[in-house]
N, C-alpha and C positions, 0 to 999 in steps of 0.2 A: 402086060395087061393090055388086052385088046379092047378097044372102045368103039362102039357103034356111032354112027352119025348122030342119032338121037341123043346119046349120052354126051357127045361132044357139044351139042347145042345146049343141053341142060347145064353142063359144067360151065360153059362160056356165059350162060345167062346168070348164074350165081356169081361168077367173077365180076360181071358187069354190075349186078345188083349191089355187091359189096362196095364197088367203086362209087356208085351213086349214093350209097349210105354214108360214105366218107365225105361227100360233097355237102350233105345235109348236116352241118356241124355247128356247134355252139362252143366257142373257145372258153375253156375254164381251166386256168393254170397250165400245167405241163401236158395234160391229156384232155383233148376236147370231147364233148358229148357228141356222139354220132349215132347213126342207125346201123353201123357196120355189124355189131354183135347180133342184131336181129337177123341179118342175112347169113351170117356165119352159122348160127344155130339152125336156121332153116335149111341151109345147104346140107348139113349132116342129117337132119330129120327127113328131108325129102329125097336126097340123092343117095343116101347111105354113106358108109365110112370112106370108101376109096374115092368116089367121085366128089363127095363133099370136101374132103381134104385136098383133092386135086384142084378144085375150083379156088380154094384159098391159097394154095401154093402158087398157082398161076397169077393170082392177084398180087401176091407179095413179089414174085419174080418180075412181073410187069412194072411194078413200082420201083423196084431196085434197079431195073434197066433204064430208068429215066422217065418213064411215062408218069405224069403228074396225077396219080390216082389215089394218093393217100390223103388223109385229112389235111385241110389247109392248102389243097392243091399242090402238095409236095410230092417228090419222087427223087430217085437217084440213089446211088450207093451211099451217099453221106447220111441218108436217113437211118442207117444202122446206128448212128451216134446220137439219135434223138431219144428223149425219154419215153416216147410212145411206141418205139419199135418192138419192144418185148410183147406188147399186146398183139401186134401183127403176127409174130411167131406163134403166139397162143391160138390165133385163129385156125391155123392148120391142124393143130392137135385137138382143139375143141370140136371142129367139124368131124374129125375122124372118130373121136370117142362118142360124141352124140349119136352119130350114125351107127356105131357099134352097139350101143345100148339099145337103141330103138329097133334095129333090124336084126338083132341076134336071136330073137325068139319068134314063135308063131303068133303070139298074142300081143298085138300092138295097141295098148290102151292109152287113153288120155293121160292117166297118171304116169305111165311109163314115159310118155312124150314129155310131160312137164318136168319130171325128175331129170331126164336127160338134158333138157334145156337149162335147168339150174346148174347141173354138173358142168355143162359146156361153158356157162358164164363163169363159174368158179375156175375152170382151167385157163380161161383167158386171163383172169386176175393172177393165177398162179405163175404164169410166165411174165405178165406185164409189170406187176408191182416190184418184184426183185430187180428186174432189168431197169426199170425207171430209177430205183434207188441207186443202183450201180452207176448208171450214166450221170445222174445229177451229182453224185459224190465224187466219182473218179474221172469223169470226162469233162463235165462242165465246171468242176472245181468248187462247187457249192457244197455246203455241209447240211444235210438233213438227217434226221433220225429215221429208222425204219418205220416207226409209228407214224411219223409225218407222211412218209411215202404211202403207207397203208391208208391213211386218211384221205390224202389228195388223189390217190390212184385207184381207190376201191370204195371206201365207205360212202363218199358223196355220190357215187354212181349207183349204189345198190337199189334205191327206189326205182330209178329209170330202167335199170337192167332187169329188175324183177318184172316190171311192166312189159318189157320187150320179151322176156321168157314166156309170159302169159300169152301175149299176142302171137308169138311164133308157135306156141303149142296149140292154140286155137286154130290157126291157119293150117298147120301141119295135120292136125287130127281131121279137119274137114277135107283137105286134099287127099290124105291117105284113105279116108272113107270112100271118097269118089273112085279111087282106083282099087277099092276092095281089099285093102291091106289091114284095116283096123277092125278088130273084133271087140265089140263092147258088150 
């Protein structure tokens, strides 16, 4: 995959925005409330599937290499064993799938953008909640039910993540209109 300088800059920008989104966090149980998912979804919406996923892959790899860019100013290979790491894995897949949905056809409408944003949010949960359940039960030695993991890793975040999906959709539709990609 050959990448232009402009694409490198945009990919790096979304890597940095995701890191900034991690620093703006509110600790709530095992998984903090952050703005990361907003930038993850925006990366797929604006950069497309490959560059959006690449921006998130770089973010995760930087964090795993020891750069403290994850929520709570954490980083390093040990973060694989934290309850929130599954959500980080989900970021890569969410950005790719969101980009695929939005950029796969000729007609990019607000509805398509919003549906892609909601699907991206769901994908983050799809990776994050089971991973959180597994880490809490099998690594941390605590015992919680999957229903509890679902409640603490998903349900309480739904209102905020729905709001983030709306905001990312509004921003993306305006930006994509400006670059003449949205046909309404």
